[in-house]
MIKE-565984 format. One record per atom (N, C-alpha, C, CB): residue number from 1; residue in three letters; atom name; x, y, z. Coordinates in steps of 0.2 Angstrom, whole numbers, padded with zeros to 4 digits. Glycine has a CB too. Layout:
N
NUM ALA CA X Y Z
...
This chain:
107
1 MET N 0097 0002 0049
1 MET CA 0099 0001 0056
1 MET C 0096 0007 0060
1 MET CB 0106 0000 0058
2 ILE N 0093 0006 0065
2 ILE CA 0091 0011 0069
2 ILE C 0096 0015 0073
2 ILE CB 0085 0009 0075
3 SER N 0097 0021 0071
3 SER CA 0103 0025 0074
3 SER C 0100 0029 0080
3 SER CB 0106 0030 0069
4 SER N 0094 0031 0081
4 SER CA 0091 0034 0087
4 SER C 0084 0032 0088
4 SER CB 0091 0042 0086
5 PHE N 0082 0032 0094
5 PHE CA 0076 0029 0096
5 PHE C 0073 0033 0102
5 PHE CB 0077 0021 0099
6 GLU N 0067 0036 0101
6 GLU CA 0065 0041 0106
6 GLU C 0058 0039 0108
6 GLU CB 0065 0048 0103
7 ARG N 0056 0039 0114
7 ARG CA 0050 0037 0117
7 ARG C 0046 0044 0117
7 ARG CB 0050 0033 0124
8 VAL N 0041 0045 0113
8 VAL CA 0037 0051 0113
8 VAL C 0032 0052 0119
8 VAL CB 0034 0052 0106
9 GLY N 0029 0046 0120
9 GLY CA 0024 0046 0125
9 GLY C 0018 0041 0124
9 GLY CB 0021 0053 0126
10 GLU N 0014 0041 0128
10 GLU CA 0008 0037 0128
10 GLU C 0002 0040 0124
10 GLU CB 0005 0034 0135
11 GLU N -0001 0037 0119
11 GLU CA -0006 0040 0115
11 GLU C -0011 0034 0114
11 GLU CB -0004 0043 0109
12 SER N -0017 0036 0112
12 SER CA -0022 0031 0110
12 SER C -0023 0031 0103
12 SER CB -0029 0033 0114
13 ARG N -0024 0025 0100
13 ARG CA -0025 0024 0093
13 ARG C -0032 0019 0093
13 ARG CB -0019 0020 0089
14 ARG N -0037 0022 0089
14 ARG CA -0043 0019 0089
14 ARG C -0046 0016 0096
14 ARG CB -0043 0013 0084
15 GLY N -0045 0020 0101
15 GLY CA -0047 0018 0107
15 GLY C -0043 0014 0111
15 GLY CB -0054 0016 0107
16 GLU N -0037 0012 0109
16 GLU CA -0033 0007 0112
16 GLU C -0026 0011 0114
16 GLU CB -0031 0001 0107
17 PRO N -0024 0009 0120
17 PRO CA -0018 0013 0123
17 PRO C -0012 0010 0119
17 PRO CB -0017 0011 0130
18 THR N -0007 0015 0117
18 THR CA -0001 0014 0113
18 THR C 0004 0018 0116
18 THR CB -0002 0015 0105
19 VAL N 0010 0016 0114
19 VAL CA 0016 0020 0115
19 VAL C 0019 0023 0109
19 VAL CB 0022 0017 0120
20 HIS N 0020 0029 0108
20 HIS CA 0022 0032 0102
20 HIS C 0030 0033 0102
20 HIS CB 0019 0039 0101
21 TYR N 0033 0030 0097
21 TYR CA 0041 0031 0096
21 TYR C 0043 0034 0090
21 TYR CB 0044 0024 0097
22 LYS N 0048 0038 0090
22 LYS CA 0051 0041 0084
22 LYS C 0058 0037 0083
22 LYS CB 0052 0049 0085
23 LEU N 0059 0034 0077
23 LEU CA 0065 0030 0075
23 LEU C 0068 0034 0070
23 LEU CB 0063 0023 0073
24 THR N 0075 0034 0070
24 THR CA 0079 0036 0064
24 THR C 0083 0030 0061
24 THR CB 0084 0042 0066
25 PHE N 0082 0029 0055
25 PHE CA 0086 0024 0052
25 PHE C 0092 0027 0048
25 PHE CB 0082 0020 0047
26 ASP N 0098 0024 0048
26 ASP CA 0104 0027 0046
26 ASP C 0107 0022 0041
26 ASP CB 0109 0029 0051
27 SER N 0107 0024 0034
27 SER CA 0110 0019 0029
27 SER C 0117 0019 0029
27 SER CB 0107 0021 0022
28 GLN N 0120 0024 0032
28 GLN CA 0128 0024 0032
28 GLN C 0130 0019 0038
28 GLN CB 0130 0031 0034
29 THR N 0126 0019 0043
29 THR CA 0128 0014 0048
29 THR C 0127 0007 0046
29 THR CB 0123 0015 0055
30 VAL N 0122 0006 0042
30 VAL CA 0121 -0001 0039
30 VAL C 0127 -0002 0035
30 VAL CB 0114 -0001 0034
31 ARG N 0129 0002 0030
31 ARG CA 0135 0001 0026
31 ARG C 0141 -0001 0030
31 ARG CB 0136 0007 0021
32 GLU N 0142 0003 0036
32 GLU CA 0148 0002 0040
32 GLU C 0148 -0005 0044
32 GLU CB 0149 0008 0044
33 GLN N 0142 -0006 0047
33 GLN CA 0141 -0012 0051
33 GLN C 0140 -0018 0048
33 GLN CB 0136 -0010 0056
34 LEU N 0137 -0018 0042
34 LEU CA 0136 -0024 0038
34 LEU C 0139 -0025 0032
34 LEU CB 0128 -0025 0037
35 SER N 0145 -0022 0031
35 SER CA 0149 -0022 0025
35 SER C 0150 -0029 0022
35 SER CB 0155 -0018 0025
36 ASP N 0152 -0033 0026
36 ASP CA 0153 -0040 0024
36 ASP C 0146 -0043 0021
36 ASP CB 0156 -0045 0029
37 GLN N 0141 -0042 0024
37 GLN CA 0134 -0045 0022
37 GLN C 0132 -0042 0016
37 GLN CB 0129 -0044 0028
38 ILE N 0133 -0035 0015
38 ILE CA 0132 -0032 0009
38 ILE C 0136 -0034 0003
38 ILE CB 0133 -0024 0010
39 ALA N 0142 -0035 0004
39 ALA CA 0147 -0038 -0001
39 ALA C 0144 -0045 -0003
39 ALA CB 0154 -0038 0001
40 SER N 0142 -0049 0002
40 SER CA 0140 -0056 0000
40 SER C 0133 -0056 -0003
40 SER CB 0140 -0060 0007
41 GLY N 0129 -0050 -0003
41 GLY CA 0122 -0050 -0005
41 GLY C 0117 -0052 0000
41 GLY CB 0122 -0055 -0011
42 TYR N 0119 -0053 0006
42 TYR CA 0114 -0055 0011
42 TYR C 0109 -0048 0013
42 TYR CB 0117 -0058 0017
43 VAL N 0112 -0043 0012
43 VAL CA 0109 -0036 0014
43 VAL C 0109 -0032 0008
43 VAL CB 0112 -0033 0021
44 LEU N 0104 -0029 0006
44 LEU CA 0104 -0024 0001
44 LEU C 0102 -0017 0003
44 LEU CB 0099 -0027 -0005
45 VAL N 0106 -0012 0001
45 VAL CA 0105 -0005 0002
45 VAL C 0103 -0002 -0005
45 VAL CB 0111 -0002 0006
46 PRO N 0097 0000 -0006
46 PRO CA 0095 0003 -0013
46 PRO C 0100 0008 -0015
46 PRO CB 0088 0005 -0013
47 GLU N 0101 0009 -0021
47 GLU CA 0105 0014 -0024
47 GLU C 0101 0021 -0022
47 GLU CB 0106 0014 -0031
48 GLY N 0104 0026 -0020
48 GLY CA 0101 0032 -0019
48 GLY C 0097 0032 -0013
48 GLY CB 0096 0034 -0025
49 ALA N 0098 0027 -0008
49 ALA CA 0094 0027 -0002
49 ALA C 0096 0033 0002
49 ALA CB 0096 0021 0002
50 PRO N 0092 0037 0006
50 PRO CA 0093 0043 0009
50 PRO C 0098 0041 0015
50 PRO CB 0087 0046 0012
51 ALA N 0102 0046 0017
51 ALA CA 0107 0045 0022
51 ALA C 0103 0043 0029
51 ALA CB 0111 0051 0024
52 SER N 0098 0046 0030
52 SER CA 0094 0044 0036
52 SER C 0086 0045 0035
52 SER CB 0096 0048 0042
53 GLU N 0082 0042 0038
53 GLU CA 0075 0042 0038
53 GLU C 0072 0042 0045
53 GLU CB 0072 0037 0033
54 GLU N 0067 0046 0046
54 GLU CA 0063 0046 0052
54 GLU C 0056 0043 0051
54 GLU CB 0063 0053 0055
55 VAL N 0054 0039 0056
55 VAL CA 0047 0037 0056
55 VAL C 0045 0037 0063
55 VAL CB 0047 0029 0053
56 ASP N 0038 0037 0063
56 ASP CA 0034 0037 0069
56 ASP C 0031 0030 0069
56 ASP CB 0030 0043 0070
57 VAL N 0031 0027 0075
57 VAL CA 0027 0021 0076
57 VAL C 0024 0021 0083
57 VAL CB 0032 0014 0076
58 TRP N 0018 0018 0083
58 TRP CA 0014 0017 0089
58 TRP C 0013 0010 0090
58 TRP CB 0007 0021 0088
59 LEU N 0015 0007 0096
59 LEU CA 0015 0000 0098
59 LEU C 0010 -0001 0103
59 LEU CB 0022 -0003 0100
60 ASP N 0006 -0006 0103
60 ASP CA 0001 -0008 0108
60 ASP C 0005 -0012 0114
60 ASP CB -0005 -0011 0106
61 HIS N 0001 -0013 0119
61 HIS CA 0004 -0017 0125
61 HIS C 0007 -0024 0123
61 HIS CB -0001 -0017 0130
62 ARG N 0005 -0026 0117
62 ARG CA 0007 -0033 0115
62 ARG C 0013 -0033 0110
62 ARG CB 0002 -0037 0112
63 GLY N 0015 -0026 0109
63 GLY CA 0021 -0025 0104
63 GLY C 0019 -0025 0097
63 GLY CB 0026 -0031 0105
64 ARG N 0013 -0025 0096
64 ARG CA 0010 -0024 0089
64 ARG C 0010 -0017 0086
64 ARG CB 0003 -0028 0088
65 ILE N 0012 -0016 0080
65 ILE CA 0012 -0010 0077
65 ILE C 0005 -0008 0076
65 ILE CB 0016 -0009 0070
66 ARG N 0003 -0002 0078
66 ARG CA -0004 0000 0077
66 ARG C -0004 0006 0072
66 ARG CB -0007 0003 0084
67 GLU N 0001 0009 0071
67 GLU CA 0002 0015 0066
67 GLU C 0009 0015 0065
67 GLU CB -0001 0021 0068
68 TYR N 0010 0017 0058
68 TYR CA 0017 0018 0056
68 TYR C 0016 0024 0051
68 TYR CB 0020 0012 0052
69 THR N 0020 0029 0052
69 THR CA 0020 0035 0048
69 THR C 0027 0038 0046
69 THR CB 0016 0041 0052
70 LYS N 0028 0039 0040
70 LYS CA 0034 0041 0037
70 LYS C 0032 0048 0033
70 LYS CB 0038 0036 0033
71 SER N 0036 0053 0035
71 SER CA 0035 0060 0032
71 SER C 0040 0061 0027
71 SER CB 0035 0066 0037
72 PHE N 0038 0064 0021
72 PHE CA 0043 0065 0016
72 PHE C 0044 0073 0015
72 PHE CB 0040 0062 0009
73 PRO N 0049 0075 0012
73 PRO CA 0050 0082 0011
73 PRO C 0043 0085 0008
73 PRO CB 0056 0084 0006
74 GLY N 0042 0091 0010
74 GLY CA 0036 0094 0008
74 GLY C 0030 0093 0013
74 GLY CB 0034 0092 0001
75 GLU N 0024 0091 0011
75 GLU CA 0019 0090 0015
75 GLU C 0016 0083 0014
75 GLU CB 0013 0095 0015
76 SER N 0020 0078 0011
76 SER CA 0017 0072 0010
76 SER C 0019 0067 0015
76 SER CB 0019 0069 0003
77 ARG N 0016 0062 0016
77 ARG CA 0017 0057 0021
77 ARG C 0014 0050 0019
77 ARG CB 0016 0059 0028
78 ARG N 0017 0045 0022
78 ARG CA 0014 0038 0021
78 ARG C 0012 0035 0028
78 ARG CB 0019 0033 0017
79 GLN N 0006 0033 0028
79 GLN CA 0003 0031 0035
79 GLN C 0000 0025 0034
79 GLN CB -0001 0037 0037
80 PHE N 0001 0020 0039
80 PHE CA -0002 0014 0039
80 PHE C -0005 0013 0046
80 PHE CB 0003 0008 0037
81 GLU N -0011 0011 0046
81 GLU CA -0015 0009 0053
81 GLU C -0017 0002 0053
81 GLU CB -0021 0014 0054
82 PHE N -0016 -0001 0059
82 PHE CA -0018 -0008 0059
82 PHE C -0022 -0009 0066
82 PHE CB -0012 -0013 0060
83 TRP N -0028 -0012 0065
83 TRP CA -0033 -0013 0071
83 TRP C -0037 -0020 0070
83 TRP CB -0037 -0007 0071
84 ASP N -0041 -0021 0074
84 ASP CA -0045 -0027 0074
84 ASP C -0041 -0034 0073
84 ASP CB -0050 -0027 0069
85 PHE N -0035 -0034 0077
85 PHE CA -0031 -0040 0076
85 PHE C -0035 -0046 0079
85 PHE CB -0025 -0039 0081
86 GLY N -0035 -0052 0075
86 GLY CA -0038 -0058 0077
86 GLY C -0046 -0058 0075
86 GLY CB -0038 -0059 0084
87 LYS N -0048 -0053 0072
87 LYS CA -0055 -0053 0070
87 LYS C -0056 -0054 0063
87 LYS CB -0059 -0046 0072
88 PRO N -0062 -0057 0061
88 PRO CA -0062 -0059 0054
88 PRO C -0063 -0053 0050
88 PRO CB -0069 -0063 0053
89 GLY N -0060 -0053 0044
89 GLY CA -0060 -0047 0039
89 GLY C -0067 -0046 0036
89 GLY CB -0054 -0047 0034
90 SER N -0068 -0040 0034
90 SER CA -0075 -0040 0030
90 SER C -0073 -0035 0024
90 SER CB -0080 -0037 0034
91 VAL N -0077 -0036 0019
91 VAL CA -0076 -0032 0013
91 VAL C -0083 -0030 0011
91 VAL CB -0073 -0037 0007
92 GLY N -0084 -0023 0010
92 GLY CA -0090 -0020 0009
92 GLY C -0091 -0020 0001
92 GLY CB -0090 -0013 0011
93 ILE N -0097 -0022 -0001
93 ILE CA -0099 -0022 -0008
93 ILE C -0103 -0016 -0009
93 ILE CB -0103 -0028 -0009
94 PRO N -0100 -0012 -0014
94 PRO CA -0104 -0005 -0016
94 PRO C -0111 -0007 -0018
94 PRO CB -0100 -0001 -0021
95 SER N -0116 -0003 -0017
95 SER CA -0122 -0003 -0019
95 SER C -0123 -0001 -0027
95 SER CB -0128 0000 -0015
96 GLY N -0128 -0004 -0030
96 GLY CA -0129 -0002 -0037
96 GLY C -0124 -0005 -0042
96 GLY CB -0127 0006 -0038
97 LEU N -0121 -0011 -0040
97 LEU CA -0117 -0015 -0045
97 LEU C -0122 -0019 -0049
97 LEU CB -0112 -0019 -0041
98 GLN N -0120 -0019 -0055
98 GLN CA -0124 -0023 -0060
98 GLN C -0119 -0029 -0063
98 GLN CB -0127 -0019 -0066
99 VAL N -0122 -0035 -0064
99 VAL CA -0118 -0040 -0067
99 VAL C -0119 -0040 -0075
99 VAL CB -0120 -0047 -0064
100 ARG N -0114 -0040 -0078
100 ARG CA -0115 -0041 -0086
100 ARG C -0111 -0047 -0088
100 ARG CB -0112 -0034 -0089
101 GLU N -0113 -0050 -0093
101 GLU CA -0110 -0055 -0096
101 GLU C -0104 -0053 -0100
101 GLU CB -0115 -0060 -0100
102 SER N -0099 -0058 -0100
102 SER CA -0093 -0056 -0104
102 SER C -0094 -0058 -0111
102 SER CB -0087 -0060 -0101
103 THR N -0091 -0054 -0115
103 THR CA -0092 -0056 -0123
103 THR C -0086 -0059 -0125
103 THR CB -0093 -0050 -0127
104 SER N -0080 -0060 -0121
104 SER CA -0074 -0063 -0124
104 SER C -0074 -0071 -0121
104 SER CB -0068 -0060 -0122
105 THR N -0071 -0075 -0125
105 THR CA -0070 -0082 -0122
105 THR C -0062 -0083 -0122
105 THR CB -0073 -0087 -0127
106 THR N -0060 -0087 -0117
106 THR CA -0053 -0089 -0117
106 THR C -0053 -0097 -0118
106 THR CB -0050 -0087 -0110
107 ARG N -0048 -0099 -0121
107 ARG CA -0047 -0106 -0122
107 ARG C -0040 -0108 -0119
107 ARG CB -0047 -0108 -0129
């Protein structure tokens, strides 16, 4: 559950206007507020879940997540970016690939 919600400000992501928010998730609030659902198995709180977690999200004018970043103790972080909504995806093929025949057979 979100225990705090802060609007950081307007920022651009990949040339698109977004609003940056800082969210705090609180597992103790989840345990207190959803104790019946947890007991019934509808909501799971992982063992060893941190008491609280902070994440940063950037939402565009349509409410889509454009970036999601979670920092961890030390200097590591997990960052996801989303862009080109509604456009066809593309996969780049590395140059210099060679085709080789398989020597195994499956039955």
